[in-house]
VODREN-977122 format. One record per residue (C-alpha): x, y, z; residue number from 1; residue in one letter. Coordinates in Angstrom, 2 decimals, decimal comma. Layout:
<lumdrens>
+---------+---------+---------+-----+------+
:       u :       v :       w : seq : type :
+---------+---------+---------+-----+------+
:       X :       Y :       Z : NUM :    A :
...
+---------+---------+---------+-----+------+
</lumdrens>
This chain:
<lumdrens>
+---------+---------+---------+-----+------+
:       u :       v :       w : seq : type :
+---------+---------+---------+-----+------+
: -131,52 :   90,98 :   72,39 :   1 :    M :
: -131,52 :   90,29 :   68,68 :   2 :    A :
: -129,24 :   89,84 :   65,78 :   3 :    A :
: -127,57 :   92,68 :   64,18 :   4 :    Y :
: -125,55 :   94,54 :   66,59 :   5 :    I :
: -123,71 :   96,41 :   63,58 :   6 :    R :
: -127,33 :   97,85 :   62,93 :   7 :    K :
: -129,16 :   97,86 :   65,84 :   8 :    G :
: -130,94 :   95,46 :   68,02 :   9 :    F :
: -134,39 :   94,83 :   70,01 :  10 :    A :
: -134,38 :   95,87 :   73,63 :  11 :    L :
: -136,92 :   93,81 :   75,10 :  12 :    Q :
: -138,24 :   95,66 :   78,60 :  13 :    V :
: -140,73 :   93,95 :   80,77 :  14 :    P :
: -143,63 :   96,18 :   81,72 :  15 :    I :
: -146,64 :   95,83 :   84,10 :  16 :    S :
: -149,33 :   98,17 :   82,54 :  17 :    Y :
: -153,36 :   98,05 :   83,34 :  18 :    S :
: -155,28 :   95,71 :   81,32 :  19 :    A :
: -155,51 :   96,77 :   77,50 :  20 :    T :
: -155,64 :   95,46 :   73,85 :  21 :    T :
: -153,15 :   97,42 :   72,16 :  22 :    I :
: -150,91 :   95,87 :   70,11 :  23 :    G :
: -148,40 :   98,57 :   69,15 :  24 :    Q :
: -147,04 :  101,35 :   70,57 :  25 :    I :
: -146,12 :  104,86 :   68,34 :  26 :    R :
: -143,39 :  106,88 :   68,99 :  27 :    P :
: -143,45 :  110,37 :   69,83 :  28 :    L :
: -141,01 :  111,14 :   66,99 :  29 :    E :
: -141,70 :  110,47 :   63,33 :  30 :    K :
: -139,06 :  108,74 :   62,53 :  31 :    N :
: -138,85 :  106,45 :   65,70 :  32 :    G :
: -139,28 :  102,98 :   65,48 :  33 :    S :
: -142,61 :  101,63 :   66,91 :  34 :    V :
: -142,82 :   99,37 :   70,07 :  35 :    G :
: -144,62 :   95,93 :   70,14 :  36 :    I :
: -146,07 :   94,94 :   72,84 :  37 :    L :
: -146,67 :   91,45 :   73,76 :  38 :    N :
: -150,07 :   91,01 :   75,46 :  39 :    A :
: -149,14 :   88,05 :   77,16 :  40 :    T :
: -146,17 :   88,38 :   79,21 :  41 :    D :
: -145,83 :   92,23 :   79,14 :  42 :    G :
: -142,55 :   92,46 :   77,11 :  43 :    T :
: -142,29 :   95,48 :   75,06 :  44 :    L :
: -139,91 :   95,22 :   72,15 :  45 :    S :
: -138,29 :   98,36 :   71,02 :  46 :    V :
: -135,53 :   98,46 :   68,31 :  47 :    H :
: -132,72 :  100,71 :   69,08 :  48 :    I :
: -129,54 :  101,86 :   67,55 :  49 :    G :
: -126,60 :   99,76 :   68,18 :  50 :    A :
: -124,00 :  102,67 :   69,47 :  51 :    N :
: -121,40 :  102,45 :   72,27 :  52 :    W :
: -123,94 :  104,65 :   74,73 :  53 :    H :
: -126,85 :  101,89 :   74,33 :  54 :    N :
: -124,72 :   98,73 :   74,45 :  55 :    I :
: -122,31 :  100,25 :   77,60 :  56 :    G :
: -125,41 :  100,85 :   79,06 :  57 :    M :
: -126,72 :   97,29 :   78,42 :  58 :    L :
: -123,22 :   95,65 :   79,69 :  59 :    L :
: -123,02 :   98,06 :   82,90 :  60 :    I :
: -126,74 :   96,56 :   83,82 :  61 :    G :
: -125,89 :   93,42 :   82,83 :  62 :    Y :
: -122,65 :   93,32 :   84,70 :  63 :    G :
: -124,34 :   94,63 :   87,79 :  64 :    L :
: -126,66 :   91,92 :   88,18 :  65 :    L :
: -124,29 :   89,42 :   87,41 :  66 :    F :
: -122,14 :   90,91 :   90,24 :  67 :    A :
: -125,03 :   90,80 :   92,88 :  68 :    V :
: -125,93 :   86,93 :   91,93 :  69 :    I :
: -121,91 :   85,86 :   92,13 :  70 :    V :
: -121,61 :   87,91 :   95,34 :  71 :    T :
: -124,52 :   86,31 :   96,73 :  72 :    I :
: -123,83 :   82,86 :   95,29 :  73 :    T :
: -120,15 :   83,22 :   97,26 :  74 :    Y :
: -121,27 :   84,42 :  100,40 :  75 :    Q :
: -124,04 :   81,56 :  100,91 :  76 :    F :
: -121,03 :   79,13 :   99,88 :  77 :    K :
: -118,83 :   80,46 :  102,54 :  78 :    K :
: -121,83 :   80,11 :  105,16 :  79 :    I :
: -122,50 :   76,68 :  104,10 :  80 :    L :
: -118,88 :   75,68 :  104,41 :  81 :    Q :
: -118,48 :   76,61 :  107,91 :  82 :    S :
: -121,92 :   74,47 :  108,68 :  83 :    F :
: -119,98 :   71,64 :  107,10 :  84 :    K :
: -116,95 :   72,14 :  109,43 :  85 :    R :
: -119,72 :   72,38 :  112,27 :  86 :    D :
: -118,81 :   76,22 :  113,20 :  87 :    Q :
: -121,84 :   78,07 :  112,02 :  88 :    P :
: -121,86 :   80,74 :  114,74 :  89 :    F :
: -118,52 :   82,77 :  113,60 :  90 :    Q :
: -118,38 :   86,30 :  113,10 :  91 :    R :
: -117,58 :   85,94 :  109,24 :  92 :    S :
: -121,05 :   84,19 :  108,80 :  93 :    N :
: -122,77 :   87,30 :  111,00 :  94 :    V :
: -121,13 :   90,00 :  108,56 :  95 :    S :
: -121,99 :   87,50 :  105,61 :  96 :    R :
: -126,03 :   87,25 :  106,26 :  97 :    I :
: -125,92 :   90,76 :  106,75 :  98 :    K :
: -124,16 :   91,61 :  103,51 :  99 :    K :
: -126,75 :   89,17 :  101,36 : 100 :    I :
: -129,36 :   91,02 :  103,31 : 101 :    A :
: -128,15 :   94,42 :  102,62 : 102 :    L :
: -127,74 :   93,45 :   99,27 : 103 :    I :
: -131,02 :   92,13 :   98,78 : 104 :    L :
: -132,84 :   95,21 :  100,15 : 105 :    I :
: -130,87 :   97,29 :   97,95 : 106 :    G :
: -131,29 :   95,45 :   94,95 : 107 :    Y :
: -135,20 :   95,98 :   95,62 : 108 :    S :
: -135,07 :   99,57 :   95,88 : 109 :    L :
: -132,68 :   99,73 :   92,94 : 110 :    V :
: -135,22 :   97,78 :   90,61 : 111 :    Q :
: -138,20 :   99,93 :   91,67 : 112 :    W :
: -136,05 :  103,22 :   90,96 : 113 :    L :
: -134,99 :  101,28 :   87,76 : 114 :    F :
: -139,12 :  100,70 :   86,97 : 115 :    I :
: -139,64 :  104,18 :   87,38 : 116 :    I :
: -136,57 :  105,46 :   85,36 : 117 :    A :
: -137,51 :  103,08 :   82,33 : 118 :    V :
: -141,35 :  104,11 :   82,62 : 119 :    N :
: -140,41 :  107,68 :   82,07 : 120 :    Q :
: -138,33 :  107,32 :   79,40 : 121 :    I :
: -141,12 :  105,32 :   77,75 : 122 :    L :
: -143,50 :  107,88 :   78,60 : 123 :    I :
: -141,39 :  110,57 :   76,95 : 124 :    S :
: -140,52 :  108,52 :   73,74 : 125 :    N :
: -143,88 :  106,54 :   73,32 : 126 :    F :
: -147,33 :  107,59 :   72,86 : 127 :    Q :
: -149,44 :  105,39 :   74,91 : 128 :    F :
: -152,96 :  105,59 :   73,87 : 129 :    K :
: -155,49 :  103,59 :   76,08 : 130 :    H :
: -152,63 :  102,20 :   78,31 : 131 :    L :
: -151,26 :  103,23 :   81,85 : 132 :    D :
: -147,77 :  101,76 :   83,08 : 133 :    L :
: -147,58 :  100,74 :   86,71 : 134 :    T :
: -144,94 :  101,25 :   89,23 : 135 :    Y :
: -144,38 :   97,76 :   90,41 : 136 :    D :
: -142,25 :   97,34 :   93,35 : 137 :    F :
: -140,75 :   93,59 :   94,12 : 138 :    N :
: -141,27 :   93,16 :   97,80 : 139 :    S :
: -140,00 :   89,79 :   97,94 : 140 :    T :
: -136,29 :   90,75 :   97,59 : 141 :    C :
: -136,96 :   93,54 :  100,37 : 142 :    L :
: -138,98 :   90,87 :  102,63 : 143 :    L :
: -136,08 :   88,40 :  102,18 : 144 :    V :
: -133,70 :   90,94 :  102,90 : 145 :    G :
: -135,40 :   91,70 :  106,04 : 146 :    V :
: -135,62 :   88,23 :  107,27 : 147 :    V :
: -132,31 :   87,87 :  106,68 : 148 :    L :
: -131,71 :   90,69 :  109,00 : 149 :    L :
: -133,31 :   88,99 :  111,81 : 150 :    V :
: -131,28 :   85,90 :  111,16 : 151 :    V :
: -128,31 :   87,85 :  111,60 : 152 :    E :
: -129,71 :   88,99 :  114,81 : 153 :    G :
: -130,35 :   85,29 :  115,44 : 154 :    I :
: -126,75 :   84,48 :  114,60 : 155 :    F :
: -124,98 :   87,30 :  116,92 : 156 :    K :
: -126,99 :   86,01 :  119,82 : 157 :    T :
: -125,57 :   82,42 :  118,80 : 158 :    G :
: -122,12 :   83,78 :  118,57 : 159 :    L :
: -122,07 :   85,40 :  122,01 : 160 :    S :
: -123,70 :   82,24 :  123,54 : 161 :    L :
: -120,96 :   80,34 :  121,66 : 162 :    E :
: -118,31 :   82,66 :  123,31 : 163 :    E :
: -119,96 :   82,49 :  126,58 : 164 :    D :
: -119,70 :   78,58 :  126,08 : 165 :    K :
: -115,59 :   78,56 :  125,30 : 166 :    Q :
: -115,17 :   81,18 :  128,11 : 167 :    L :
: -116,85 :   78,62 :  130,95 : 168 :    T :
: -115,01 :   75,55 :  129,72 : 169 :    I :
+---------+---------+---------+-----+------+
</lumdrens>
């Protein structure tokens, strides 16, 4: 985000698009702001008004992203603490791994829906000549989430083996 919050700010949206040599994207409305596309990193800069609705939406988006990062970090910290105590196979770790996996899977789906929504907003507000927006899906978070679900299954098995070991002693 750029400077003048009282008047407006530059919203920078990373977009993926087909190969093109376009520099500016014209708005559909005559009094709308011109979007500037940085072709090297795929960032579209659009100046928008600093009203409460726009600022609120940005704060909600960044707040949710921050909450996801803090939640994953906290769960991972608790898992590492149990490893430090030499007690990795606990029910709490199984649920923590599952939480992290579901958050990552959910994040990849929400991010994909966000890309679809942003592309629809851009298409409805700007005139894209010789430019096709693409709908990339972040498969990395989805794959890591699925792998963590497998790890959760391994921890469940380890937990049951640990409990059986405790019963035989």
